[in-house]
Residue frames relative to the residue before (quaternion, step in Angstrom):
aa qw qx qy qz dx dy dz
P 1.0000 0.0000 0.0000 0.0000 0.00 0.00 0.00
L 0.3100 -0.7288 0.5799 0.1909 3.56 -1.29 0.46
P 0.5895 -0.5039 0.4595 0.4329 3.60 -1.26 0.26
D 0.1855 -0.7744 0.5985 0.0878 3.56 -1.16 0.61
L 0.1118 -0.8319 0.5432 0.0193 3.54 -0.28 1.30
T 0.0482 -0.7646 0.6422 0.0250 3.56 -1.13 0.67
V 0.4306 -0.6766 0.5257 0.2836 3.58 -1.30 -0.12
D 0.3973 -0.6844 0.5594 0.2464 3.57 -1.02 0.84
T 0.2172 -0.8338 0.4965 0.1056 3.57 0.07 1.34
Q 0.6422 0.5182 -0.3412 0.4502 3.62 0.98 -0.70
G 0.6396 0.5151 -0.3209 0.4718 3.56 1.04 -0.74
L 0.6303 0.5190 -0.3262 0.4764 3.56 1.03 -0.73
I 0.6732 0.5006 -0.3031 0.4521 3.59 0.82 -0.96
S 0.7036 0.4770 -0.2821 0.4448 3.57 0.87 -0.88
S 0.7032 0.4653 -0.2655 0.4674 3.59 1.18 -0.37
L 0.4141 0.7400 -0.4579 0.2671 3.61 1.24 -0.19
E 0.1397 0.7645 -0.6225 0.0924 3.55 -1.00 0.88
L 0.2675 -0.7487 0.5915 0.1339 3.53 -1.11 0.80
V 0.0574 0.8109 -0.5734 0.1021 3.58 -0.57 1.18
T 0.2742 -0.7030 0.6204 0.2140 3.57 -1.31 0.31
L 0.0203 0.7847 -0.6181 0.0429 3.55 -0.82 1.05
N 0.3381 -0.7320 0.5580 0.1963 3.53 -1.21 0.56
F 0.0823 -0.7960 0.5997 0.0005 3.56 -0.97 0.99
D 0.3288 -0.7231 0.5613 0.2322 3.57 -1.06 0.68
A 0.7088 -0.4994 0.3117 0.3886 3.55 -1.27 0.40
N 0.7224 0.4347 -0.2451 0.4786 3.61 1.15 -0.51
S 0.4169 0.7268 -0.4637 0.2880 3.60 1.25 0.07
C 0.6217 -0.5595 0.4023 0.3722 3.56 -1.16 0.62
V 0.6518 0.5202 -0.3402 0.4345 3.61 0.94 -0.75
M 0.6216 0.5141 -0.3300 0.4904 3.56 1.16 -0.54
V 0.6582 0.5158 -0.2962 0.4615 3.58 0.90 -1.00
E 0.7694 0.3824 -0.1883 0.4757 3.60 0.93 -0.87
G 0.5762 -0.6701 0.3460 0.3149 3.58 1.23 0.43
C 0.4343 0.7094 -0.4617 0.3081 3.58 1.13 0.51
I 0.7343 0.1768 -0.1583 0.6360 3.56 1.33 -0.16
A 0.5108 -0.6752 0.4425 0.2954 3.57 -1.16 0.61
Q 0.8046 -0.0303 0.0326 0.5922 3.57 1.08 -0.59
P 0.5822 -0.5957 0.4161 0.3648 3.61 -1.19 0.46
G 0.5569 0.5890 -0.4698 0.3496 3.56 -1.37 0.18
D 0.7512 -0.3464 0.2886 0.4821 3.52 -1.29 -0.43
R 0.0175 -0.7941 0.6071 -0.0251 3.59 -0.82 1.03
R 0.3221 -0.7190 0.5897 0.1779 3.56 -1.02 0.88
L 0.0615 -0.8381 0.5400 -0.0476 3.57 -0.51 1.24
L 0.2318 -0.7103 0.6474 0.1506 3.52 -1.07 0.85
R 0.0697 -0.8342 0.5469 -0.0138 3.57 -0.17 1.34
F 0.0489 0.7985 -0.5952 0.0761 3.56 -1.19 0.64
D 0.5020 -0.6014 0.5245 0.3335 3.53 -1.30 0.40
T 0.0907 -0.7529 0.6437 0.1027 3.56 -1.17 0.54
T 0.0253 -0.7734 0.6326 -0.0301 3.52 -0.66 1.22
T 0.0958 -0.8125 0.5749 0.0147 3.59 -0.72 1.10
P 0.1783 -0.7982 0.5701 0.0777 3.60 -0.19 1.27
N 0.3022 -0.6909 0.6248 0.2024 3.54 -1.19 0.67
I 0.0925 -0.8264 0.5554 0.0019 3.55 -0.20 1.36
G 0.4780 0.6797 -0.4262 0.3576 3.55 1.28 0.15
Q 0.6106 -0.5827 0.4093 0.3465 3.56 -1.31 0.04
V 0.7503 0.3076 -0.1860 0.5549 3.60 1.28 -0.27
D 0.5971 -0.5738 0.4310 0.3585 3.54 -1.26 0.43
M 0.3393 -0.6384 0.6300 0.2835 3.52 -1.32 0.38
V 0.0410 -0.8165 0.5755 -0.0197 3.59 -0.41 1.19
L 0.1006 -0.8062 0.5828 0.0172 3.53 -0.67 1.16
G 0.3309 -0.7769 0.4703 0.2564 3.58 1.18 -0.56
S 0.7719 -0.3230 0.2616 0.4810 3.52 -1.25 -0.49
P 0.4286 -0.7131 0.4863 0.2671 3.60 -0.93 0.82
T 0.5498 0.6230 -0.3923 0.3945 3.58 1.21 -0.37
N 0.8463 0.0016 -0.0610 0.5293 3.58 -0.78 1.08
N 0.4696 0.6438 -0.4393 0.4148 3.55 1.16 0.70
P 0.4069 -0.7510 0.4560 0.2500 3.65 -0.56 1.07
L 0.5722 0.5814 -0.3884 0.4286 3.62 1.24 -0.14
F 0.7405 0.3653 -0.1891 0.5314 3.56 1.25 -0.37
E 0.1347 -0.7430 0.6419 0.1329 3.54 -1.30 0.40
F 0.4563 -0.6769 0.5058 0.2789 3.57 -1.10 0.73
S 0.2280 -0.7519 0.6081 0.1136 3.54 -1.01 0.95
P 0.3018 -0.7719 0.5286 0.1833 3.60 -0.29 1.19
C 0.6142 0.5673 -0.3452 0.4262 3.58 1.08 -0.69
H 0.7539 0.3505 -0.1915 0.5218 3.61 0.89 -0.93
G 0.3953 -0.7381 0.4680 0.2826 3.59 1.18 -0.48
H 0.7324 0.3085 -0.2635 0.5469 3.60 1.11 0.54
H 0.6119 -0.5668 0.4130 0.3657 3.56 -1.33 0.16
H 0.1876 -0.7438 0.6275 0.1333 3.54 -1.27 0.54
F 0.4481 -0.6254 0.5635 0.3010 3.54 -1.14 0.71
T 0.4514 -0.7806 0.3616 0.2371 3.57 -0.50 1.19
S 0.8289 0.0761 -0.0077 0.5541 3.63 0.88 -0.71
Y 0.1046 0.8333 -0.5308 0.1136 3.54 0.11 1.30
A 0.7878 -0.1824 0.1685 0.5637 3.56 0.67 -1.12
N 0.1954 -0.7290 0.6422 0.1339 3.51 -1.25 0.60
Y 0.2282 -0.7605 0.5956 0.1214 3.56 -1.08 0.79
R 0.0250 -0.7756 0.6306 0.0135 3.58 -1.06 0.79
L 0.2125 -0.7094 0.6553 0.1489 3.48 -1.16 0.77
L 0.1275 -0.8300 0.5427 0.0167 3.55 -0.49 1.25
R 0.4318 -0.6177 0.5817 0.3061 3.53 -1.20 0.59
T 0.6588 -0.5375 0.3511 0.3922 3.57 -1.18 0.42
D 0.6344 0.5063 -0.3400 0.4749 3.61 1.23 -0.33
G 0.5991 -0.5984 0.3403 0.4090 3.60 1.31 0.07
S 0.5378 0.6147 -0.4214 0.3940 3.60 1.17 -0.11
V 0.4989 -0.6792 0.4593 0.2808 3.58 -1.11 0.68
A 0.2276 -0.7808 0.5704 0.1149 3.58 -0.79 1.06
A 0.7856 -0.1006 0.1044 0.6015 3.63 1.06 -0.74
T 0.1912 -0.7870 0.5785 0.0972 3.56 -1.26 0.47
G 0.0151 -0.7638 0.6443 0.0360 3.52 -1.35 0.27
H 0.2073 -0.7761 0.5773 0.1462 3.61 -1.28 -0.02
K 0.4933 -0.6607 0.4802 0.2992 3.53 -1.16 0.59
Q 0.2245 -0.7439 0.6157 0.1308 3.53 -0.86 1.00
A 0.0626 -0.8279 0.5574 0.0038 3.58 0.16 1.25
F 0.0223 -0.8333 0.5522 -0.0137 3.57 -0.62 1.08
C 0.8017 0.0597 -0.0361 0.5937 3.59 1.13 -0.36
L 0.0482 -0.8149 0.5774 -0.0123 3.57 0.07 1.31
M 0.2255 0.7762 -0.5454 0.2219 3.53 -0.60 1.25
D 0.6384 -0.5122 0.4094 0.4030 3.53 -1.32 0.18
T 0.0304 0.8134 -0.5799 0.0336 3.59 -0.50 1.14
T 0.8117 0.1557 -0.0353 0.5618 3.56 1.08 -0.71
P 0.3385 -0.7231 0.5516 0.2413 3.64 -0.72 0.94
V 0.2314 -0.7881 0.5610 0.1028 3.57 -0.99 0.91
S 0.8449 0.0476 0.0165 0.5325 3.59 0.74 -0.99
G 0.6703 -0.4939 0.2921 0.4706 3.53 1.05 0.74
G 0.6043 0.5454 -0.4273 0.3933 3.51 -1.29 0.01
A 0.5128 -0.6476 0.4791 0.2968 3.53 -1.20 0.58
G 0.4190 -0.6650 0.5596 0.2629 3.53 -1.08 0.77
R 0.5323 -0.6511 0.4513 0.2984 3.55 -1.24 0.39
G 0.5264 -0.6655 0.4035 0.3425 3.58 1.26 0.03
Y 0.2111 0.7807 -0.5579 0.1862 3.59 1.02 0.69
N 0.0305 -0.7941 0.6064 -0.0257 3.56 -1.10 0.75
C 0.7566 -0.3894 0.2579 0.4577 3.58 -1.29 -0.08
G 0.6996 0.4615 -0.2760 0.4705 3.59 1.09 -0.58
N 0.7643 0.1336 -0.0848 0.6251 3.58 1.24 -0.42
Q 0.0833 -0.8862 0.4556 0.0120 3.52 0.36 1.33
G 0.3011 0.7276 -0.5838 0.1978 3.54 -1.21 0.67
I 0.2462 -0.7161 0.6206 0.2039 3.55 -1.32 0.07
S 0.3966 -0.7325 0.5130 0.2073 3.55 -0.67 1.16
A 0.5676 -0.5353 0.4851 0.3949 3.56 -1.23 0.50
G 0.7983 0.2473 -0.2018 0.5107 3.60 -0.87 0.95
W 0.6851 0.4080 -0.2895 0.5295 3.58 1.25 0.26
A 0.2489 -0.7639 0.5768 0.1476 3.57 -1.28 0.32
D 0.3162 -0.6797 0.6259 0.2153 3.49 -1.38 0.39
T 0.1000 -0.8110 0.5753 0.0361 3.60 -0.90 0.92
Y 0.1178 -0.7357 0.6644 0.0589 3.52 -1.10 0.90
G 0.3367 -0.7770 0.5040 0.1703 3.57 -0.62 1.16
A 0.6719 -0.5416 0.3608 0.3537 3.52 -1.24 0.64
G 0.6691 0.5361 -0.2980 0.4197 3.60 1.13 -0.60
L 0.5442 0.6240 -0.4040 0.3888 3.61 1.23 -0.13
D 0.6162 -0.5422 0.4253 0.3813 3.54 -1.17 0.61
C 0.8522 0.1718 -0.1613 0.4671 3.55 -1.13 0.85
Q 0.5290 0.6049 -0.4253 0.4163 3.62 1.20 0.14
W 0.5867 0.5476 -0.3445 0.4871 3.53 0.78 1.17
V 0.2823 -0.6414 0.6555 0.2815 3.44 -1.51 -0.13
D 0.3568 -0.7221 0.5511 0.2181 3.58 -0.79 1.04
V 0.0712 -0.8284 0.5556 0.0039 3.59 -0.46 1.19
T 0.2359 0.7777 -0.5352 0.2305 3.57 1.23 0.49
G 0.8394 0.1824 -0.1461 0.4907 3.58 -0.76 1.01
V 0.5120 0.6145 -0.4389 0.4094 3.60 1.26 -0.04
P 0.3945 -0.7413 0.4802 0.2536 3.60 -0.64 1.00
A 0.6314 -0.5329 0.3986 0.3982 3.55 -1.19 0.51
G 0.3840 0.7067 -0.5385 0.2513 3.55 -1.14 0.64
A 0.6622 -0.4933 0.3901 0.4074 3.54 -1.37 0.09
M 0.0268 -0.8023 0.5945 -0.0457 3.57 -0.91 1.00
V 0.1610 -0.7359 0.6474 0.1161 3.51 -1.30 0.46
T 0.3042 -0.7480 0.5581 0.1912 3.60 -0.89 0.90
S 0.1121 -0.7836 0.6103 0.0308 3.58 -1.00 0.94
I 0.1018 -0.7712 0.6251 0.0645 3.53 -1.02 0.81
D 0.1182 -0.7742 0.6202 0.0439 3.55 -0.84 1.06
M 0.2372 -0.7382 0.6160 0.1393 3.57 -0.65 1.12
I 0.3821 -0.7201 0.5364 0.2185 3.53 -1.02 0.85
E 0.2542 -0.7819 0.5530 0.1350 3.60 -0.29 1.25
G 0.0548 0.7804 -0.6214 0.0429 3.52 -1.18 0.56
E 0.7462 -0.3930 0.2888 0.4531 3.49 -1.32 -0.27
H 0.6806 0.5179 -0.2878 0.4310 3.61 1.22 -0.34
F 0.8018 -0.0282 -0.0076 0.5969 3.58 1.20 -0.28
V 0.3200 -0.6830 0.6113 0.2395 3.53 -1.36 0.30
A 0.1629 -0.7582 0.6254 0.0861 3.50 -1.27 0.45
R 0.1492 -0.8403 0.5181 0.0562 3.53 0.13 1.31
G 0.8239 0.2991 -0.1873 0.4435 3.54 -1.14 0.58
F 0.5311 0.6268 -0.4262 0.3787 3.61 1.12 0.35
P 0.4889 -0.1336 -0.8607 -0.0480 1.53 -2.18 1.13
V 0.4066 -0.6693 0.5701 0.2483 3.53 -1.25 0.59
L 0.1826 -0.7704 0.6008 0.1106 3.57 -0.74 1.02
I 0.2291 -0.8018 0.5447 0.0889 3.53 -0.63 1.20
E 0.3774 0.6824 -0.5822 0.2300 3.55 -0.64 1.13
Q 0.4348 -0.6756 0.5265 0.2780 3.51 -1.20 0.50
P 0.4149 -0.7531 0.4438 0.2525 3.64 -0.33 1.17
A 0.6815 0.5015 -0.3054 0.4369 3.58 0.96 -0.77
V 0.7459 0.3789 -0.1946 0.5120 3.55 1.18 -0.54
G 0.4767 -0.6563 0.4569 0.3651 3.55 1.05 -0.73
P 0.7342 -0.4189 0.2860 0.4514 3.56 -1.26 -0.19
L 0.6419 -0.4890 0.4116 0.4236 3.55 -1.32 0.16
M 0.1952 -0.7559 0.6109 0.1313 3.54 -1.11 0.67
L 0.2087 -0.7430 0.6245 0.1199 3.58 -0.61 1.14
E 0.0854 0.8005 -0.5840 0.1039 3.55 -0.70 1.08
G 0.8369 -0.1174 0.0645 0.5307 3.59 -0.59 1.09
P 0.8153 -0.2148 0.1569 0.5144 3.61 -0.74 -0.99
A 0.7591 0.3528 -0.1959 0.5109 3.59 1.18 -0.03
F 0.2350 -0.7244 0.6176 0.1965 3.58 -1.31 -0.22
H 0.0783 -0.7624 0.6292 0.1294 3.52 -1.26 0.08
A 0.3373 -0.7314 0.5584 0.1989 3.52 -1.18 0.63
């Protein structure tokens, strides 16, 4: 069996925030492709928690000399190369904006279904069965850049990148609250 990762959609919805931040041309987020150009950027930020609901751990090991990771000279640490892509979709399904998860330290941060975690950390990365890894909305690249996206109804989609180390059933995950409907981007804010 393989690890089985999913996304905590309620946690993502409850953490959504729309902010404007300014970036210079030499910022790490510019170098790593998290924004299209420097200056003021309108960002839809959110937490991403990925529980491992499978029966086995996702074991990645040390990022040093590991082909699953690449070293980021800008940040001074390794990044897992293909973890998740974010898309902001219009209600007709067309893509309004995109982003990607800059995974740098996949580890047990949140217990999901009891049981002891294995103590994965930045030097020995993984997510135990029954545990989740969380990236907070305040981290670099934990967003979709919505600069220039016109107001309207939107749905957030997260595509986990499956590989030989884990499966991600049910993706893409469309994030919306059924009782309320899709996100509405309006002027400087949004509401769910």
